N, C-alpha and C positions, 0 to 999 in steps of 0.2 A: 534614722529606722532602727528599730530594737533588732538586738541579736536573734538568730532562728532559735525556737525555745528547743528543739532536739539537738542539733548540732553544735550550735554556739557559734557559729558563722556570723560574721559582721555584715548583714545583708545590706547588699548595695541597691541599686535600683531595681533588681529582679530578685524575687523568692527564690528559694532552694526549689521549690517545686517548678517554678518556670524555668530555671536553669537545667534541672533534669529534664523536663520535657524537650529542651532545645539540644541536650547531649542525646536523648534518644532517637531524635530526627536524624542526627549524623549518623547514629548507631545503624540506624537503619536503612542507610545508603550501602552498607556493608563495604564500605571504603576504607581503607589505612590512612589513619591509624584508629581511625572509632571503630569501626566494624568489629577488627578482631578483638577489641577489648570490652565488647557491649556487655558480656557475663562479669567482668570484673568490677566495671563501672556500676553496674546496676547492684551489685553487692554491696560495694562501697557505699553507696546512696542508700539503702537499706539498712544496713547496720548503723549509718550516722542518722537515721529516722527511723527508729525501731517501731513506731505506731504503723508502719508500712510493712512490716517484716510478715511473710507469709505464714499460713497454718503451721507449717512444719519448723516454726520458730526460726526459721533461716539456714537451717542445715545445709542445705546446697550452696546456698551463697557462702556460708562460713567454709565450708569445704574449698570454694572456688578460690577466696582469699588465700588460703593456706597453701594451695595447690600453685597459684600465681606467684606468691612470694618464694616457695621452696624451688619451684622448678619453670617458671615462665608460662607463656602460651602453650608450650610443649605438654606441659603437665596439665593446663588447663583443658586443652583439647582431649587429652586423652581420658580424662573425669567426666567432662560432657558426652565422650562417645559411649563411656561405660553407662552412663545414667539414660542415654537413648537406648542403647540395647537391652538393658532392663526393664525400661517403660515399653518395649516393643510389644505390639498385638501378637506376635508370635511367642512370646515368652507367657506360658500359663501361670494363672495364680496372681498374687500380689506383686507389684513392682518391686526390685529389688533397691535397697538403700545404698547408695554410695557411701563407702568408708572413708571416714576422716580421722586421723589421729587426734587433731587438735578437738579438745573438750569445747561444746557449745557453750557459750557463757551466758549465765544466768541473765535473765531480762528485767527483773525485778529493781536493778540499779544501774540503769546505762548511764554512760558517761555523759556529763554535762557539755564537756567541750572535746575538741579533736583538734590537733597540730596542723592538719590538713584537709580542708574541707571541698565540696565542689565548687565553692566561689573561688577557692585558689586553683583549681582544675580549669575553672572557665576562664582565667584571666582578666579577660575584659568583656565576658558574657559569650564570646563566640567558639571559645575552647579551640584555639588555634592548632594546628597539627606538629608545628615546630615544638617539639619538648612535650608532647602531649602524653606518650608512653613514661616519660620521666614522671612526670607529674600523676598519672596514675598509679605508678608505682608506689610513688611518697603517699597518695592517698590512701591505698591498700595498706601500706605499713602501718599510718597514722591509726587507721580505723582497727586493725588487728591489736597494735600497741595499746591504744585506750581500753578496749574490751577486755584484753587479757589481764589487764589490773584490777577489772571489776569482779572475776571468778573466784 
């Protein structure tokens, strides 16, 4: 099977999109270790498959990755809380933007390969709980590292 056109993963029996849907099913159960890392996992996947990035060019996803790598889940939860408060119906006007010190990478020349992909995080396609958090941290680091060399 040919490698994934976007992330370069050596796709096994399941394509990256299929693996992503399997991961989302685990995330939505809201149980550790998958649920708490939902935002980070989605951010990694989006930046490794940039055709799927949202209209904001992934600004929130990029901020989440940096928050996670710099301060772990506590930092991610603070960032998400800030975004929720800014998007509350109680706040008048335009929703606030979440500040991120890291410059959003240009999307015109995305990386062709990443040292860690969803294929690596999935292990055997089941995203085993053992060492899942460590694999996601490596995935986040590989994603930011690859994009940081594109700016």
